[in-house]
C-alpha positions as CSV (number, residue, x, y, z in Angstrom):
1,M,-16.3,-9.7,-42.5
2,H,-15.4,-8.4,-39.0
3,D,-11.9,-7.1,-38.1
4,Y,-12.4,-8.3,-34.5
5,P,-13.2,-11.6,-32.8
6,P,-16.8,-12.8,-33.1
7,E,-17.3,-13.1,-29.3
8,Y,-17.3,-9.3,-29.2
9,D,-20.8,-9.4,-30.8
10,Y,-22.0,-11.9,-28.3
11,D,-25.3,-10.5,-26.8
12,D,-26.5,-13.4,-24.7
13,R,-24.1,-13.2,-21.7
14,D,-23.1,-16.1,-19.7
15,N,-20.3,-16.9,-17.3
16,S,-18.0,-18.5,-19.8
17,V,-15.4,-15.7,-19.9
18,V,-15.2,-15.7,-16.1
19,E,-15.0,-19.5,-16.0
20,Q,-12.2,-19.4,-18.6
21,A,-10.3,-16.6,-16.8
22,F,-10.4,-18.4,-13.5
23,H,-10.4,-22.0,-14.6
24,D,-7.8,-23.0,-12.1
25,F,-10.2,-22.2,-9.2
26,K,-13.3,-24.2,-8.4
27,G,-15.5,-21.2,-7.9
28,P,-15.8,-17.7,-6.5
29,Y,-15.0,-18.7,-2.9
30,D,-11.9,-20.6,-4.0
31,L,-10.8,-17.5,-6.0
32,Y,-11.3,-15.4,-2.9
33,R,-9.5,-17.7,-0.4
34,T,-6.5,-18.2,-2.7
35,T,-6.2,-14.5,-3.3
36,Y,-6.6,-13.7,0.4
37,D,-4.1,-16.4,1.5
38,Y,-1.4,-15.5,-1.0
39,T,-1.5,-11.7,-1.0
40,D,0.1,-9.7,1.9
41,C,-2.9,-7.4,2.5
42,G,-5.4,-10.2,2.5
43,P,-7.8,-8.5,0.1
44,S,-11.5,-8.8,0.0
45,V,-13.0,-10.2,-3.2
46,G,-16.6,-9.5,-4.2
47,I,-18.8,-10.9,-7.0
48,C,-21.8,-9.1,-8.3
49,I,-24.4,-11.5,-9.6
50,E,-27.5,-10.7,-11.7
51,Y,-30.5,-12.9,-11.4
52,I,-34.2,-13.1,-12.1
53,E,-36.6,-12.7,-9.1
54,V,-40.3,-13.5,-9.4
55,L,-42.2,-10.8,-7.6
56,P,-45.7,-11.3,-6.2
57,P,-48.7,-9.2,-7.3
58,D,-48.3,-5.8,-5.7
59,G,-51.4,-3.8,-6.4
60,F,-50.1,-2.5,-9.7
61,D,-49.8,-5.9,-11.3
62,D,-52.4,-8.6,-10.9
63,Y,-50.0,-11.4,-11.7
64,P,-46.5,-12.3,-10.5
65,H,-43.8,-10.8,-12.7
66,E,-40.1,-11.2,-13.1
67,A,-37.5,-8.5,-12.3
68,T,-33.8,-8.5,-12.9
69,K,-31.8,-7.9,-9.7
70,Q,-28.2,-7.5,-8.9
71,K,-26.5,-8.3,-5.6
72,W,-22.9,-8.1,-4.4
73,I,-21.6,-11.0,-2.4
74,Y,-18.2,-10.8,-0.6
75,C,-15.5,-13.0,1.0
76,D,-16.7,-15.9,3.1
77,D,-20.3,-15.5,1.8
78,L,-19.0,-16.5,-1.7
79,H,-19.2,-20.1,-0.8
80,K,-23.0,-19.8,-1.1
81,L,-22.6,-19.4,-4.9
82,G,-21.0,-22.8,-5.3
83,T,-18.8,-23.7,-8.2
84,W,-18.7,-21.9,-11.6
85,S,-21.0,-24.5,-13.1
86,E,-23.5,-24.3,-10.2
87,L,-23.7,-20.5,-10.8
88,A,-25.0,-21.2,-14.3
89,T,-27.3,-23.9,-13.1
90,H,-29.0,-21.5,-10.7
91,G,-29.2,-18.8,-13.3
92,N,-26.7,-16.4,-11.7
93,L,-24.8,-14.2,-14.1
94,I,-21.5,-12.7,-12.8
95,V,-21.6,-9.0,-13.9
96,G,-18.8,-7.7,-11.8
97,I,-15.8,-8.5,-9.6
98,S,-14.3,-6.3,-7.0
99,V,-11.1,-6.2,-5.0
100,S,-10.5,-4.1,-1.9
101,S,-8.8,-4.3,1.5
102,I,-9.1,-3.1,5.1
103,V,-5.7,-2.0,6.4
104,E,-4.9,-3.9,9.5
105,G,-4.2,-1.8,12.6
106,S,-5.8,1.3,11.2
107,D,-9.2,2.8,10.4
108,C,-8.3,3.0,6.7
109,E,-9.4,0.9,3.8
110,V,-8.4,0.6,0.2
111,P,-11.4,1.5,-2.0
112,A,-12.7,-1.3,-4.2
113,I,-11.5,-1.7,-7.7
114,E,-14.5,-3.0,-9.7
115,I,-14.2,-4.9,-12.9
116,D,-17.1,-5.1,-15.3
117,T,-17.3,-8.6,-16.8
118,D,-19.4,-7.5,-19.8
119,P,-17.7,-8.7,-23.0
120,D,-18.0,-5.2,-24.5
121,A,-16.3,-3.6,-21.5
122,L,-13.5,-6.2,-21.6
123,A,-13.1,-5.8,-25.3
124,D,-12.4,-2.1,-24.7
125,Q,-9.5,-3.0,-22.5
126,A,-8.1,-5.9,-24.5
127,T,-4.6,-5.7,-26.0
128,D,-3.1,-7.2,-29.1
129,S,-1.1,-9.6,-27.0
130,E,-4.3,-10.9,-25.3
131,P,-7.0,-11.1,-28.0
132,E,-9.2,-13.3,-25.9
133,L,-11.5,-11.8,-23.3
134,H,-10.8,-14.2,-20.5
135,M,-7.1,-13.2,-20.7
136,T,-8.1,-9.6,-20.4
137,L,-10.3,-10.3,-17.4
138,R,-7.5,-12.3,-15.6
139,R,-5.0,-9.4,-16.3
140,L,-7.5,-6.8,-14.9
141,F,-8.1,-9.0,-11.8
142,N,-4.4,-9.5,-11.2
143,H,-3.7,-5.8,-11.6
144,A,-6.5,-5.0,-9.2
145,V,-5.0,-7.3,-6.6
146,E,-1.5,-5.8,-7.1
147,D,-2.9,-2.2,-6.9
148,V,-4.9,-2.9,-3.8
149,N,-2.0,-4.7,-2.1
150,A,0.4,-1.8,-3.0
151,E,-2.0,0.8,-1.6
152,A,-2.6,-1.2,1.6
153,S,1.1,-1.7,2.1
154,Y,1.7,2.0,1.6
155,I,-1.1,2.9,4.1
156,F,0.2,0.4,6.6
157,A,3.8,1.7,6.3
158,T,2.7,5.3,6.8
159,Q,0.4,4.4,9.7
160,K,3.3,2.5,11.4
161,D,5.6,5.6,11.1
162,D,3.1,7.8,13.0
């Protein structure tokens, strides 16, 4: 018998933890727009997807072969991913979420805070009060937004004083 939730042993990743964490949003673009509209610094949100690409024969391989690829998609381009369910239909796995900001009126930016959506990484950051991984992911995202907003506000205030 395990002394931890069975989803921690889940090897076949899917987007269910992300979908549960952000169930009140239609998809990545809706998450971004809502975060942007209701946060003072207007943060950027990025989603890293993992997908399978079929590569043509290249001289080393006589036949097409599959390769796992990752790609970050940010802000307004997130609409191309569609809804949470469309991501799964297209075989796109969300492997990371980032939050960052460009400070308006300056040449400064707040570095991205990246969140790994791997269940093992989330389990390492879970607390007793939030035993489910989707709760941990939502907390990490909310803290990232708060931290980026606080840093952007500080930079803006110090730039304004100069």
